[in-house]
C-alpha positions as CSV (number, residue, x, y, z in Angstrom):
1,M,0.0,0.0,0.0
2,N,2.0,3.0,-1.2
3,E,-0.6,5.6,-2.3
4,M,-2.3,8.0,0.1
5,F,-4.3,11.2,0.1
6,C,-4.3,13.7,2.9
7,F,-4.7,17.5,3.0
8,Q,-5.8,18.2,6.5
9,C,-2.8,20.2,7.7
10,E,-1.0,23.4,6.6
11,Q,2.2,21.7,5.5
12,T,0.4,19.4,3.0
13,A,2.5,18.9,-0.1
14,G,2.2,21.8,-2.6
15,C,-0.8,23.1,-0.7
16,K,-2.8,20.5,-2.6
17,G,-2.4,17.2,-0.7
18,C,0.1,14.6,0.3
19,M,0.0,11.7,-2.1
20,G,2.4,8.7,-2.6
21,K,4.2,6.6,0.0
22,A,4.2,9.1,2.9
23,G,3.0,12.5,4.0
24,V,5.1,15.6,4.8
25,C,4.4,14.9,8.5
26,G,6.0,11.5,8.2
27,K,3.0,9.2,8.4
28,S,3.1,6.3,6.0
29,A,0.5,5.6,3.3
30,E,-0.5,2.5,5.4
31,V,-1.2,4.8,8.5
32,A,-3.1,7.3,6.3
33,H,-5.3,4.5,5.0
34,L,-5.9,3.1,8.5
35,Q,-6.8,6.6,9.8
36,D,-9.3,6.9,6.9
37,Q,-10.6,3.5,7.8
38,L,-10.9,4.4,11.5
39,T,-12.8,7.6,10.5
40,G,-15.1,5.5,8.3
41,A,-15.7,3.1,11.3
42,L,-16.5,6.1,13.5
43,I,-19.0,7.4,10.9
44,G,-20.6,4.0,10.8
45,L,-20.8,3.9,14.6
46,S,-22.2,7.4,14.7
47,K,-25.0,6.5,12.3
48,S,-26.1,3.8,14.7
49,I,-26.1,5.9,17.9
50,K,-26.9,9.5,16.8
51,D,-30.6,9.1,17.7
52,Q,-30.1,7.2,20.9
53,E,-30.9,9.1,24.1
54,T,-28.5,7.1,26.2
55,V,-25.0,6.1,25.1
56,S,-22.4,4.7,27.4
57,D,-19.3,6.7,28.4
58,A,-17.2,3.9,27.0
59,V,-18.7,4.3,23.5
60,W,-18.2,8.1,23.7
61,N,-14.6,7.6,24.7
62,I,-14.0,5.2,21.8
63,L,-15.5,7.8,19.4
64,I,-13.6,10.8,20.8
65,D,-10.3,9.0,21.2
66,G,-10.6,7.6,17.6
67,L,-11.1,11.1,16.2
68,F,-8.2,12.4,18.4
69,M,-5.9,9.7,17.0
70,T,-6.3,11.0,13.5
71,I,-5.1,14.5,14.2
72,T,-1.8,15.4,12.5
73,N,1.3,14.3,14.5
74,V,-0.6,12.2,17.1
75,N,-0.3,8.6,16.0
76,F,2.1,7.0,13.5
77,D,1.6,3.4,14.6
78,A,-0.4,1.2,12.4
79,E,-0.9,-1.5,15.0
80,S,-2.5,0.8,17.6
81,I,-4.8,2.4,15.0
82,Q,-5.9,-1.0,13.9
83,K,-6.7,-1.9,17.6
84,Q,-8.8,1.3,17.8
85,I,-10.7,0.3,14.6
86,D,-11.4,-3.2,16.1
87,A,-12.6,-1.5,19.3
88,V,-15.2,0.6,17.5
89,H,-17.3,-2.5,16.5
90,A,-19.0,-0.4,13.8
91,P,-22.0,-2.0,12.2
92,S,-20.7,-0.6,8.9
93,I,-17.6,1.3,7.7
94,Y,-18.1,4.3,5.5
95,D,-15.6,4.6,2.6
96,L,-14.0,8.0,3.2
97,N,-12.9,8.1,-0.5
98,Q,-16.5,9.1,-1.2
99,V,-15.7,12.4,0.5
100,W,-12.2,12.9,-1.1
101,E,-13.6,12.2,-4.6
102,D,-16.8,14.3,-4.2
103,N,-17.6,17.6,-5.8
104,E,-14.9,20.0,-4.5
105,D,-17.4,22.2,-2.7
106,I,-19.1,19.3,-0.9
107,R,-15.6,17.9,-0.1
108,S,-14.6,21.3,1.3
109,L,-17.6,21.7,3.6
110,K,-17.4,18.1,4.8
111,S,-13.6,18.5,5.4
112,L,-14.3,21.6,7.5
113,I,-16.7,19.7,9.6
114,L,-14.5,16.6,9.9
115,F,-11.3,18.4,10.7
116,G,-13.2,20.6,13.1
117,L,-14.5,17.5,14.9
118,R,-11.0,16.1,15.1
119,G,-9.7,19.2,16.8
120,M,-12.7,19.4,19.1
121,A,-12.1,15.7,20.1
122,A,-8.8,16.7,21.5
123,Y,-10.4,19.1,23.9
124,A,-13.2,16.7,24.8
125,H,-10.6,14.0,25.5
126,H,-8.6,16.3,27.9
127,A,-11.8,17.2,29.7
128,A,-12.9,13.6,30.0
129,M,-9.5,12.7,31.5
130,L,-10.4,15.0,34.3
131,G,-13.9,13.6,34.7
132,Y,-15.8,16.2,32.7
133,Q,-18.2,15.4,29.9
134,D,-21.0,17.2,28.2
135,Q,-23.8,15.1,26.6
136,E,-24.7,17.9,24.1
137,V,-21.1,17.9,22.9
138,N,-20.9,14.1,22.8
139,H,-24.1,13.7,20.8
140,F,-23.0,16.4,18.3
141,F,-19.9,14.3,17.5
142,A,-22.3,11.5,16.5
143,Q,-24.7,13.7,14.6
144,A,-22.0,15.6,12.6
145,L,-20.0,12.5,11.8
146,A,-23.2,10.7,10.6
147,A,-23.9,13.8,8.4
148,I,-20.5,13.4,6.7
149,G,-21.6,10.0,5.5
150,E,-24.8,11.3,4.1
151,D,-25.6,12.8,0.7
152,L,-26.2,16.4,1.7
153,S,-26.2,19.6,-0.3
154,G,-23.9,22.6,0.3
155,D,-26.9,24.5,1.7
156,E,-27.4,21.7,4.2
157,L,-23.7,21.4,5.1
158,L,-22.9,25.1,5.7
159,P,-25.0,25.5,8.8
160,L,-23.4,22.3,10.2
161,V,-20.0,23.9,9.6
162,L,-21.0,26.9,11.9
163,K,-22.7,24.5,14.3
164,T,-19.4,22.8,14.7
165,G,-17.9,26.1,15.8
166,E,-20.8,26.7,18.2
167,I,-20.4,23.3,19.9
168,N,-16.6,23.7,20.0
169,L,-17.1,26.8,22.1
170,K,-19.1,24.7,24.6
171,C,-16.3,22.1,24.5
172,M,-13.6,24.6,25.2
173,A,-15.7,26.0,28.0
174,L,-16.0,22.5,29.4
175,L,-12.2,22.0,29.3
176,D,-11.6,25.4,30.8
177,Q,-13.8,24.4,33.8
178,A,-12.1,21.1,34.0
179,N,-8.7,22.6,34.2
180,T,-9.5,25.5,36.5
181,D,-11.6,23.3,38.9
182,S,-8.7,20.8,39.0
183,Y,-5.7,23.2,39.1
184,G,-7.0,26.6,40.0
185,N,-7.2,29.8,37.9
186,P,-3.9,30.6,36.1
187,V,-1.8,33.5,37.4
188,P,0.8,35.5,35.5
189,T,4.1,33.6,35.8
190,T,7.6,34.1,34.5
191,V,9.2,30.9,33.3
192,P,13.0,30.5,32.9
193,L,14.4,28.8,29.8
194,T,17.7,27.6,31.4
195,I,17.9,23.8,32.3
196,E,19.5,23.2,35.7
197,K,22.2,20.5,36.0
198,G,21.1,17.0,37.0
199,P,18.4,14.5,36.0
200,F,15.3,15.9,34.3
201,I,12.3,15.0,32.2
202,V,10.7,17.0,29.4
203,V,6.9,16.9,29.1
204,T,5.4,18.0,25.8
205,G,1.9,18.0,24.4
206,H,-1.2,19.4,26.1
207,D,-2.4,17.1,28.9
208,L,-2.2,18.7,32.3
209,K,-3.3,15.5,34.1
210,D,-0.4,13.5,32.8
211,L,1.9,16.3,34.0
212,K,0.3,16.3,37.4
213,L,0.7,12.5,37.7
214,L,4.3,12.7,36.7
215,L,5.0,15.5,39.2
216,E,3.5,13.3,41.9
217,Q,5.6,10.3,41.0
218,T,8.9,12.3,40.8
219,K,8.6,14.1,44.1
220,D,11.8,13.7,46.2
221,K,13.6,11.7,43.5
222,G,16.0,14.4,42.5
223,I,14.5,14.8,39.0
224,N,13.4,18.2,37.6
225,I,10.5,18.5,35.2
226,Y,10.5,20.9,32.3
227,T,7.6,21.7,30.0
228,H,7.9,21.9,26.2
229,G,5.7,23.5,23.5
230,E,2.1,23.7,24.5
231,M,2.7,22.6,28.0
232,L,4.3,25.9,28.9
233,P,1.0,27.4,30.4
234,A,1.0,24.6,33.0
235,H,3.4,26.8,35.0
236,A,0.6,29.3,35.6
237,Y,-1.8,26.9,37.4
238,P,-1.5,27.1,41.3
239,E,-1.9,23.4,41.8
240,L,1.0,22.7,39.4
241,K,3.1,25.6,40.5
242,K,3.4,24.3,44.0
243,Y,5.7,21.5,42.8
244,A,9.2,22.9,43.4
245,H,10.7,20.5,40.8
246,L,8.6,22.0,38.0
247,K,11.5,24.2,37.0
248,G,11.0,25.8,33.6
249,N,10.5,25.4,29.9
250,F,12.7,23.5,27.5
251,G,13.2,24.9,24.0
252,T,10.6,26.3,21.7
253,A,7.7,25.1,19.5
254,W,7.0,21.5,18.2
255,Q,8.6,21.8,14.8
256,N,12.1,22.4,16.3
257,Q,12.1,19.2,18.4
258,Q,14.3,17.1,16.1
259,K,17.0,19.7,16.6
260,E,16.4,20.6,20.2
261,F,16.0,17.0,21.3
262,D,19.1,15.8,19.5
263,Q,21.4,14.0,22.0
264,I,19.3,15.3,24.9
265,P,20.5,13.7,28.2
266,A,16.9,13.2,29.4
267,P,13.7,11.4,28.4
268,I,10.8,13.2,26.7
269,L,7.1,12.3,27.4
270,F,4.6,13.0,24.6
271,T,1.2,13.4,26.1
272,T,-0.7,14.4,22.9
273,N,-0.1,15.6,19.4
274,C,3.0,17.4,18.0
275,L,5.1,14.3,17.8
276,M,7.5,14.3,14.9
277,P,9.3,11.1,13.8
278,P,12.1,10.9,16.4
279,R,15.7,10.7,15.2
280,L,17.9,7.8,16.3
281,S,19.9,10.3,18.4
282,Y,17.1,10.4,20.9
283,K,14.5,7.8,19.9
284,D,15.6,5.6,22.8
285,R,14.5,8.3,25.3
286,V,11.1,9.1,23.8
287,F,8.0,7.9,25.7
288,T,4.4,8.2,24.5
289,T,1.1,7.8,26.4
290,D,-2.6,7.7,25.7
291,V,-3.5,8.0,22.0
292,V,0.0,9.1,21.0
293,S,2.1,6.3,19.5
294,F,5.0,5.7,17.2
295,P,6.5,2.4,16.1
296,D,9.2,1.0,18.3
297,V,8.9,3.8,20.9
298,Q,8.2,3.0,24.6
299,H,4.5,3.5,25.5
300,I,3.1,4.3,29.0
301,D,-0.3,2.6,29.2
302,E,-3.5,3.7,30.9
303,K,-2.1,2.7,34.4
304,K,0.2,5.8,34.1
305,D,3.1,4.1,35.8
306,F,6.0,6.4,34.8
307,T,8.6,4.2,36.4
308,P,10.4,3.5,33.1
309,L,10.5,7.2,32.4
310,I,11.9,8.0,35.8
311,E,14.5,5.3,35.5
312,K,15.6,6.6,32.2
313,A,16.0,10.1,33.6
314,L,18.2,8.8,36.4
315,E,20.2,6.7,34.0
316,L,20.9,9.6,31.6
317,G,21.7,12.0,34.4
318,G,20.9,15.3,32.7
319,Y,23.5,18.0,32.0
320,S,26.6,18.2,34.2
321,E,26.3,22.0,34.4
322,D,23.4,24.4,34.0
323,H,22.4,24.4,30.3
324,E,21.4,27.8,29.0
325,M,18.7,27.9,26.3
326,T,16.9,30.8,24.7
327,G,13.8,31.6,22.8
328,I,14.2,32.2,19.0
329,N,14.9,35.9,19.6
330,G,17.5,35.3,22.3
331,G,15.3,35.8,25.3
332,H,16.1,33.9,28.5
333,E,12.6,33.8,30.0
334,V,8.9,33.9,28.9
335,T,5.7,34.7,30.7
336,T,2.3,33.0,30.7
337,G,-0.9,32.9,32.7
338,F,-2.9,35.9,31.4
339,A,-6.1,33.9,31.1
340,H,-9.6,35.3,31.2
341,N,-9.9,35.3,35.0
342,F,-6.8,37.6,35.3
343,V,-7.8,40.0,32.5
344,L,-11.5,40.2,33.6
345,D,-10.3,41.0,37.2
346,H,-8.5,44.0,35.6
347,A,-11.2,44.8,33.1
348,G,-11.9,48.2,34.7
349,E,-8.3,49.3,34.5
350,I,-8.1,48.2,30.9
351,V,-11.2,50.0,29.9
352,E,-10.1,53.2,31.6
353,A,-6.7,52.9,29.9
354,V,-8.4,52.6,26.5
355,K,-10.8,55.5,27.2
356,A,-7.8,57.6,28.4
357,G,-6.0,56.8,25.2
358,K,-3.2,54.9,26.9
359,I,-4.1,51.6,25.1
360,S,-4.8,52.1,21.4
361,H,-5.4,48.6,20.1
362,F,-5.5,44.9,20.9
363,F,-4.1,42.2,18.6
364,L,-4.8,38.5,19.0
365,V,-1.7,37.0,17.4
366,G,-1.7,33.3,18.0
367,G,-2.4,29.8,16.7
368,C,-0.1,27.0,15.6
369,D,3.5,27.3,14.7
370,G,5.2,25.4,11.9
371,A,8.3,25.1,9.8
372,K,7.6,27.4,6.8
373,A,9.8,30.4,6.5
374,G,6.8,32.6,6.0
375,R,5.9,32.2,9.6
376,N,8.6,34.8,10.5
377,Y,5.8,37.2,9.5
378,Y,4.3,36.8,13.0
379,T,7.6,37.8,14.7
380,E,7.9,40.9,12.5
381,F,4.2,41.7,12.9
382,V,4.4,41.7,16.7
383,K,7.7,43.7,16.7
384,Q,5.9,46.4,14.6
385,T,2.7,46.7,16.6
386,P,2.3,50.2,18.1
387,K,4.0,50.7,21.5
388,D,0.7,51.6,23.1
389,S,-1.0,48.3,22.0
390,I,-1.4,44.9,23.7
391,V,-0.7,41.6,22.0
392,L,-2.8,38.7,23.3
393,T,-1.4,35.3,22.2
394,L,-2.0,31.6,22.6
395,A,-0.9,28.2,21.4
396,C,2.6,27.4,20.1
397,G,2.6,30.2,17.5
398,K,3.6,32.5,20.4
399,Y,7.1,31.0,20.3
400,R,7.9,33.2,17.3
401,F,7.9,36.2,19.6
402,N,7.1,35.3,23.3
403,D,10.7,35.9,24.4
404,L,10.7,39.5,23.1
405,D,10.7,42.2,25.7
406,L,8.3,44.8,24.4
407,G,7.8,46.5,27.8
408,T,4.5,47.5,29.3
409,V,1.6,49.8,28.5
410,A,-0.7,51.2,31.2
411,G,0.9,48.9,33.7
412,F,0.3,45.7,31.7
413,P,2.8,43.7,29.8
414,R,2.5,44.3,26.0
415,I,2.6,40.6,25.4
416,M,0.0,38.5,27.3
417,D,0.1,34.7,26.8
418,V,-3.4,33.5,27.3
419,G,-2.4,29.8,27.3
420,Q,-2.8,26.7,25.1
421,C,-4.7,26.5,21.8
422,N,-7.9,25.5,23.7
423,D,-7.5,28.7,25.7
424,A,-8.9,30.5,22.7
425,Y,-11.9,30.3,25.0
426,S,-10.1,32.8,27.3
427,A,-9.4,35.1,24.4
428,I,-13.1,35.0,23.4
429,Q,-14.2,35.7,27.0
430,I,-11.9,38.7,27.1
431,A,-13.3,40.0,23.8
432,V,-16.9,39.5,24.9
433,A,-16.2,41.3,28.2
434,L,-14.6,44.2,26.5
435,A,-17.4,44.5,24.1
436,K,-19.9,44.5,27.0
437,A,-17.9,47.2,28.8
438,F,-17.8,49.4,25.8
439,D,-21.4,48.6,24.9
440,C,-20.5,47.6,21.4
441,D,-20.2,44.6,19.1
442,V,-16.9,42.6,19.2
443,N,-16.2,43.7,15.6
444,E,-16.4,47.3,16.7
445,L,-13.7,46.9,19.3
446,P,-10.1,48.1,18.6
447,L,-9.3,44.4,18.4
448,S,-7.7,42.5,15.4
449,F,-7.3,38.7,14.9
450,V,-4.1,37.6,13.1
451,L,-4.0,33.9,13.2
452,S,-1.6,31.1,12.2
453,W,-2.8,27.6,11.6
454,Y,-1.2,24.2,11.2
455,E,-3.6,21.4,12.3
456,Q,-7.2,20.5,13.1
457,K,-7.5,22.2,16.5
458,A,-6.9,25.5,14.7
459,V,-9.7,24.6,12.3
460,C,-12.3,24.2,15.1
461,I,-11.2,27.4,16.7
462,L,-11.6,29.3,13.4
463,L,-15.1,27.8,13.1
464,T,-15.9,29.0,16.6
465,L,-14.8,32.6,15.7
466,L,-17.0,32.4,12.5
467,H,-19.9,31.1,14.6
468,L,-19.5,34.2,16.8
469,G,-19.6,36.4,13.8
470,I,-16.0,37.6,14.1
471,K,-15.0,39.4,10.9
472,N,-11.8,40.6,9.2
473,I,-9.7,37.7,10.5
474,L,-6.2,37.4,8.8
475,L,-5.1,33.8,8.4
476,G,-1.7,32.4,7.4
477,P,0.9,31.4,6.5
478,S,-1.3,29.9,3.7
479,L,-5.0,29.2,3.3
480,P,-6.2,25.6,3.9
481,A,-5.9,23.3,0.9
482,F,-9.2,21.8,1.7
483,I,-11.2,25.1,1.2
484,S,-12.5,25.3,-2.3
485,P,-12.6,28.6,-4.2
486,N,-16.4,28.8,-3.8
487,V,-16.4,28.0,-0.1
488,L,-13.6,30.6,0.4
489,Q,-15.7,33.2,-1.4
490,V,-18.5,32.5,1.0
491,L,-16.1,33.1,3.9
492,V,-14.8,36.3,2.3
493,D,-18.3,37.6,1.5
494,Q,-19.8,36.9,4.9
495,Y,-16.8,37.3,7.3
496,Q,-14.2,39.2,5.2
497,I,-11.6,36.6,6.1
498,G,-8.4,36.9,4.2
499,P,-4.8,35.8,3.9
500,I,-1.9,37.6,5.6
501,S,0.3,39.8,3.3
502,T,3.1,41.8,4.9
503,P,3.3,43.1,8.5
504,E,3.4,46.6,7.2
505,E,0.4,46.4,4.9
506,D,-1.6,44.3,7.4
507,L,-1.0,46.7,10.3
508,K,-1.9,49.7,8.1
509,K,-5.2,48.0,7.1
510,L,-6.1,46.8,10.7
511,L,-5.3,50.1,12.3
512,S,-7.4,52.1,9.8
513,K,-10.6,50.2,10.4
C-alpha cells in the first residue's frame, strides 16, 4: 500500500495534498489509509447511535479517542490504529474516499466539519480525563459524523460547519472548567528557559493531568520537570506551580524538536499531538502515552506508571552544568498565565486605559507554529505593533515572539500569553467582556485577529470565531488546501476573512478600520 491522500494540515504537499508513500508529517500511506478506515468506522458507529438518548461513556470515549488519534502528528503506529478500529465495533464502515472524490465544494464543507470535529475531540478528551463530559457535545460528535456519511447539499452542510464552531465553544468552556476546577485559575508567571544541572524530564503535548501525575511520581527523586511546547501554560496553574521541581520550559515550538531533542540527556514524554518522527539520536528516550504512538517507541499505558521514564532520567543524568537555552529571539525567559480570569479581574483598569488613550489597540496573534519560512511574518508583525498596543497570544505560535521584551503599557505587559490553543476560550471571553464594557459589538472593538494555523484544532477554533460572527480575520501562512474557491468566497463575503500579506500592509489595514 503506497498511495495516500491527505490534505488536513497546513504543511500538506504543494498546498494541494500529500500523495504517494508518505505525508510531509512523516506518516506512511498505510497509516493514512488506516486513519481513513478508522474515521469511516466512527462514521458507521455514529449513524447507529446518533438518535439514541443514552449512550455509554465507554462508547463516547472510543469515538472521541478515535477522532483524536487521526489529528496530525498524534499517531504514526499502524498496530495501535488497527486496535482502535477493532474496538469501534462499527455496524458498517463508511468509505471516506466518497468524500475525497466528491464535488470539490461538498468535499470542502465536509472537510471543514470533519477536521473541526477532530480538533474538538482533543479538547473533549482532555476534559474527559479530568472527569468532565457534556452530553450535548458528545451527541453532536455522532450527529455531525453521521452527516459526513450522508448525501447532503452545500446549503445543508454550511449550517453544520457553523454549528461545529458553536459546539466547540461549549467544549472549550468545558475544558476550561475542568482545568480550573482541578488546578486553579492561572496567574501570570515568569518561566525560565535555562535547564538546571542534574536529571530531568521534558513533558510535551497538552495534557495537564499527565503532567500532574508525573510531578507526583517524581517528588523527592532528585528529578526536575520541564515543559515543552504547548505545556508551557502549566506553570501558571496554582496546583501545578506548587511542585518545586517543575522548573522551567525546554526549547521552543514543536517543529524544532528534532534539533532541540538531538542528543538530549533526558527522556521526553509526549502526552498528545505534535510528535515528529524521532531521530535515532534520541529515539531511545522518547515515551508516548494515551492516544500518542510511534513504532518501536516506549509507551506508557493507561495505568500511568511512569517508572520506566523515571529510571531513564536517572540513568541519563541530565546536564553536568546548567544548560542555557533561549527563545528564538535570544530571550532567557517567557511569561504565561494571562487567562480570562486575570484579564477580567483587571477589566476596569483596561477599559479606563483605553478611554484615556493609553491603550490604542489589541491584537490577538496566535495559533499553531510550523516550519515554513513565511511564519517569520508573525515575529515581525508583533515587533511592529504600536508601542501603546497589547498583543494577546496563545498556542505554540507564540514561540515566534514570546521571548521578546516589548515592555509595558498602562501597567500591563505588552505581550500577554493567554495559554494553550484551547484557551482561545479565554481570548473569546476577554473580547466579549470588553465589548460589553464598551457597549458595542466585538467587531467594533479596537481588536484584530491575526492567526496562524497548522492542524485541526486551529480549524475548530476558526469555526468558533466564525460562529461568533468575528470578521476581518487574517489567516496564514497559507490558506487551507481543503477550502475550495467557492467556499472561500462565502467566507470572504460573509466574514471578510483573508490571507496575511506583509506586516506593514496588514498593520496599516487593521489600524485604519
